[in-house]
C-alpha positions in Angstrom: 0.1 -0.2 -0.1 2.7 2.3 0.9 4.5 1.4 -2.4 1.6 2.0 -4.2 0.7 5.2 -2.3 4.6 6.9 -3.4 4.2 5.7 -7.0 1.4 8.1 -7.0 2.7 10.8 -5.4 5.8 11.1 -8.1 3.4 10.0 -11.0 3.7 13.0 -13.0 7.2 13.8 -11.3 9.8 13.6 -14.1 12.7 11.6 -12.5 15.5 13.4 -14.3 14.5 16.8 -13.8 13.7 16.4 -9.8 17.4 14.9 -9.6 18.5 17.4 -11.3 16.5 20.1 -9.0 17.4 18.6 -6.0 20.9 18.5 -6.8 21.6 22.3 -7.5 19.0 23.3 -4.7 21.9 21.3 -2.1 24.9 22.6 -3.9 22.9 26.0 -3.3 22.6 25.4 0.3 26.1 24.8 0.7 27.3 28.2 -1.0 24.6 29.9 0.9 26.0 28.7 4.4 29.2 30.0 3.3 27.9 33.2 1.9 25.6 34.1 4.9 28.7 34.1 7.0 28.0 30.6 8.1 24.3 31.1 9.4 21.8 28.3 9.9 18.6 31.2 9.5 19.6 32.4 6.1 20.1 29.0 4.6 16.7 27.5 7.2 15.1 29.9 5.2 15.7 28.7 2.0 14.8 25.5 3.3 11.4 26.9 3.3 11.7 28.4 0.2 12.8 25.8 -1.5 10.3 23.6 0.4 7.2 25.8 -1.0 8.8 25.7 -4.6 9.1 22.0 -4.7 5.2 21.7 -3.0 4.1 24.0 -5.9 6.2 22.3 -8.8 4.5 19.3 -7.5 0.7 20.5 -7.4 1.0 22.3 -11.0 2.8 19.2 -12.6 0.2 17.1 -11.6 -2.3 19.2 -13.8 -3.1 18.5 -16.7 -1.9 21.3 -20.0 -5.3 21.5 -20.9 -6.6 23.4 -17.9 -3.1 25.4 -18.0 -4.6 26.5 -21.4 -7.5 27.2 -20.0 -6.2 30.0 -17.4 -3.8 31.3 -20.4 -6.0 34.5 -21.2 -7.6 35.0 -17.4 -3.7 34.7 -16.0 -2.6 37.5 -18.4 -5.3 39.5 -18.2 -4.9 39.5 -14.5 -1.4 40.3 -14.4 -1.9 43.3 -16.8 -4.6 44.8 -14.0 -2.0 44.0 -11.2 0.8 46.0 -13.3 -1.3 48.7 -13.8 -2.3 48.4 -9.5 1.3 48.9 -9.3 1.7 51.6 -12.0 -0.9 53.6 -10.0 -1.0 52.3 -6.4 2.1 50.6 -5.8 4.8 50.9 -2.9 7.8 52.7 -3.7 11.3 51.6 -2.7 14.5 52.6 -3.4 13.0 54.7 -6.3 11.3 52.3 -8.1 7.9 51.4 -8.0 7.3 47.7 -8.4 5.6 45.9 -5.2 1.9 45.8 -4.4 0.7 45.6 -0.9 -2.0 44.0 -0.7 -2.8 44.3 2.9 -1.9 40.4 4.2 0.9 40.9 2.0 3.1 42.3 -0.9 3.4 40.5 -4.7 5.1 41.8 -7.4 3.1 41.2 -10.3 6.5 41.6 -12.7 7.4 38.0 -12.0 4.1 36.7 -12.4 4.5 37.7 -15.7 7.8 35.2 -16.6 5.0 32.1 -17.3 1.8 34.7 -17.9 3.1 35.8 -20.9 4.8 32.6 -22.8 2.1 30.8 -21.3 -0.4 33.5 -23.3 1.4 33.6 -26.4 1.8 29.3 -26.6 -2.1 29.9 -25.9 -2.5 32.5 -29.3 -0.1 30.2 -31.2 -1.5 27.6 -30.8 -5.6 28.5 -32.0 -3.1 29.9 -35.1 -1.2 27.9 -35.7 -3.0 26.4 -39.4 -3.1 29.6 -41.0 -0.4 31.9 -39.6 0.3 35.2 -41.1 2.7 38.7 -40.5 -0.3 39.6 -38.4 -0.4 37.3 -35.8 3.3 38.0 -35.4 2.5 41.8 -34.8 -0.5 41.1 -32.4 1.9 38.3 -30.6 4.7 41.5 -30.1 2.0 43.5 -28.6 0.8 41.0 -25.9 4.5 40.6 -25.2 5.7 44.1 -25.6 2.6 45.5 -23.3 3.7 44.5 -19.8 7.0 45.0 -21.0 6.4 48.5 -21.0 5.0 48.4 -18.0 7.6 46.9 -15.9 10.6 48.9 -17.7 8.3 51.9 -16.6 8.9 50.5 -12.5 11.6 50.8 -13.3 13.0 47.1 -13.7 15.2 46.7 -16.5 16.5 43.1 -15.7 12.6 41.8 -14.8 11.5 43.7 -17.9 14.5 41.5 -19.9 13.6 38.2 -18.8 9.4 38.7 -19.4 10.7 39.3 -22.9 13.0 36.7 -23.3 10.4 34.2 -22.3 8.0 35.7 -24.4 10.2 36.2 -27.3 11.2 32.3 -27.1 7.7 31.4 -27.7 7.3 33.8 -30.9 10.9 32.6 -32.3 9.7 28.7 -31.7 6.0 29.3 -33.4 8.1 30.2 -36.7 9.3 33.8 -36.7 11.1 34.1 -39.7 14.8 35.0 -39.3 14.0 37.9 -41.7 12.6 39.7 -39.2 14.6 39.2 -36.3 17.9 40.4 -38.2 15.4 43.4 -39.3 14.7 43.8 -35.7 18.3 43.7 -34.0 18.9 46.1 -37.1 16.4 48.8 -35.8 17.4 48.4 -32.6 20.9 49.0 -33.0 19.4 52.6 -35.2 17.6 53.6 -32.8 20.4 52.6 -29.6 20.7 56.5 -29.3 17.1 57.2 -28.6 16.8 54.2 -26.2 20.7 55.3 -24.0 18.9 58.9 -24.1 15.7 56.9 -22.8 17.8 55.1 -19.8 18.2 56.1 -16.1 21.1 57.9 -15.0 21.7 54.4 -13.2 21.2 52.6 -15.8 23.4 54.1 -17.9 25.9 54.2 -15.4 25.7 50.2 -15.2 26.6 50.2 -19.0 29.6 52.4 -18.5 30.8 50.6 -15.4 30.7 47.4 -17.9 33.0 49.0 -20.2 35.4 50.1 -17.9 35.0 49.4 -14.0 37.8 50.8 -12.5 36.4 54.4 -13.5 34.6 54.1 -10.1 36.1 51.1 -7.9 35.0 52.0 -4.9 31.1 52.6 -5.5 29.7 52.0 -9.0 32.2 49.5 -10.1 33.3 47.9 -6.9 30.8 45.2 -7.5 32.0 43.6 -10.6 35.9 44.3 -9.5 35.0 42.5 -6.2 33.3 39.2 -8.3 36.4 38.9 -10.3 38.6 39.1 -7.9 37.0 36.3 -6.0 36.1 34.5 -9.6 39.9 34.1 -10.7 41.3 33.9 -7.0 39.2 30.5 -7.3 41.8 29.6 -10.1 41.6 25.5 -11.0 40.1 23.9 -8.1 39.6 26.3 -5.2 40.1 27.4 -2.2 37.6 24.9 -0.6 34.4 25.1 0.9 34.3 27.9 3.5 37.7 29.4 2.6 37.1 31.9 -0.2 38.8 35.2 1.3 36.6 37.8 -0.2 33.6 36.0 0.9 34.6 35.6 4.8 36.4 39.0 4.8 33.2 40.6 3.8 34.4 41.7 0.3 32.0 40.7 -1.9 28.8 42.7 -1.9 25.3 41.1 -2.4 27.2 37.5 -2.0 23.8 35.4 -0.8 22.0 36.6 -3.9 23.1 38.1 -7.1 26.5 37.5 -6.6 26.5 34.3 -5.1 28.2 32.5 -8.2 31.0 34.8 -7.4 31.6 32.7 -3.9 30.8 29.2 -5.9 33.8 30.3 -8.2 36.2 31.2 -5.6 35.6 28.1 -3.5 35.1 25.5 -5.8 37.4 26.7 -8.8 37.0 26.5 -12.3 36.1 22.5 -11.9 33.1 23.6 -9.8 32.5 25.8 -12.6 32.7 23.9 -15.1 30.2 20.8 -13.0 27.5 23.4 -12.2 27.6 24.3 -15.9 27.0 20.8 -16.8 24.2 20.2 -14.0 22.2 23.5 -15.7 22.8 22.3 -18.9 21.3 18.9 -18.4 18.3 20.8 -16.6 18.0 22.7 -20.0 18.6 19.6 -22.1 15.8 18.0 -20.3 13.6 21.1 -21.1 14.1 20.8 -24.7 13.3 17.4 -24.7 10.3 17.5 -22.9 9.7 20.3 -25.5 10.1 17.6 -28.6 8.0 15.1 -27.3 5.1 17.3 -26.6 1.7 16.2 -28.5 0.7 19.8 -29.0 1.6 23.5 -30.4 1.1 24.8 -27.0 2.8 22.5 -25.0 5.9 22.4 -27.7 6.0 26.2 -27.2 5.7 26.5 -23.8 8.0 23.8 -22.9 10.4 25.4 -25.1 10.4 28.9 -23.6 10.6 27.8 -20.4 13.6 25.7 -21.4 15.2 28.9 -23.3 14.2 30.9 -20.9 16.3 28.8 -17.9 19.3 29.3 -20.0 18.8 33.1 -20.0 18.5 33.0 -16.2 21.8 31.4 -16.1 23.5 33.5 -19.0 22.7 36.8 -17.6 23.6 35.6 -13.8 26.9 34.1 -14.6 27.6 37.0 -17.2 26.9 40.1 -14.9 29.0 38.3 -12.4 31.9 37.6 -14.4 31.7 41.2 -15.9 30.6 40.7 -19.2 27.6 42.1 -18.9 26.0 44.8 -17.1 24.5 44.4 -13.5 21.0 44.1 -13.7 20.0 41.9 -10.5 19.2 38.4 -11.7 19.5 35.7 -9.6 21.4 32.3 -10.4 18.7 30.0 -10.2 18.2 27.5 -7.5 21.3 28.8 -6.1 20.7 32.0 -4.8 18.4 32.8 -2.1 15.3 34.5 -2.5 11.4 33.4 -2.1 10.1 34.6 -5.6 12.5 33.6 -8.0 12.6 30.1 -6.3 8.3 30.0 -6.6 8.6 31.0 -9.8 11.6 28.2 -10.7 9.0 25.7 -9.2 6.1 27.2 -11.5 8.1 26.8 -14.3 9.3 23.1 -13.5 6.0 22.0 -12.7 4.7 23.4 -16.3 7.4 21.5 -17.5 7.0 17.6 -15.7 2.9 18.0 -16.5 3.5 18.6 -20.1 6.1 15.9 -20.0 4.1 13.6 -17.8 0.6 13.9 -19.3 1.7 14.0 -22.5 0.0 10.4 -23.1 -3.6 12.2 -22.2 -3.3 15.2 -24.7 -4.7 15.1 -28.1 -2.5 15.8 -31.3 -3.1 19.4 -32.9 
């Protein structure tokens, strides 16, 4: 009876994906313990975050993709209404209006759009797949751009970029022509002086610091300088767990969240970095495999977008910590401390597992 219960409990859990997620979470807890100055309180709080994310993942995995498809439009519309409410009534913190106070708790609606947007676009293309035209891609672009503009206005460039990426991947996988992609890149390049003038001062400063962090080594460039020192000092094999000097001597800022990869690189070195990259690559590859096995357009587009968005999370965080991308406040998935990002990941992985384990029940087409 117990074996039947266990089998039923894990019926809609993809074992390969779960094993990789749990291993990454374990690595995250070990690094967090070191990064937090060996504080059990921080680690225990992250265990709670991970437990909630895993519970949400299990719940979503047990929902059939057809039901998820049905809530695409309501989820997107509610998300837009929340973003509008943030613009009108949101709480201001550190010069940004990103949070909506519901009385009992505060929510950050922009985080919800990381999944609501690709679900909406996957639903839209699944309804139009038999006769896609240029107009359909223009409408999809409008569906994507609307929430992104709300988020940019907050301002939250990092989240806006991730929402834009998650939606763009759906549009790309739906068959967007390379002519449009190349033309769009050329247009953005041509309009870059205008975009530069629209950026906030601190956003311009981030790009300038990326080019030369030494122009303000104790101010805006401090994060990048210290993180690159930490990663470089780790060498090939690293200094060992709990032995990173940049971390333990408190030189490295934001070391439990955005810059935790620098802690990992210092303590485990190039070999550790490569193994972590391999782990992330397996997760991404599993996501693409699930997408390739999906039985309808909605599931295929959504699974592909989730896999590519996870790659974007990893690439942007590691890029900014390594000094090749501007600092935009993107956490390292499954490793960085945080409840909201962990919950979003749990939702995304749950969707992947739902698509994989319910595929025999999904009608084609």
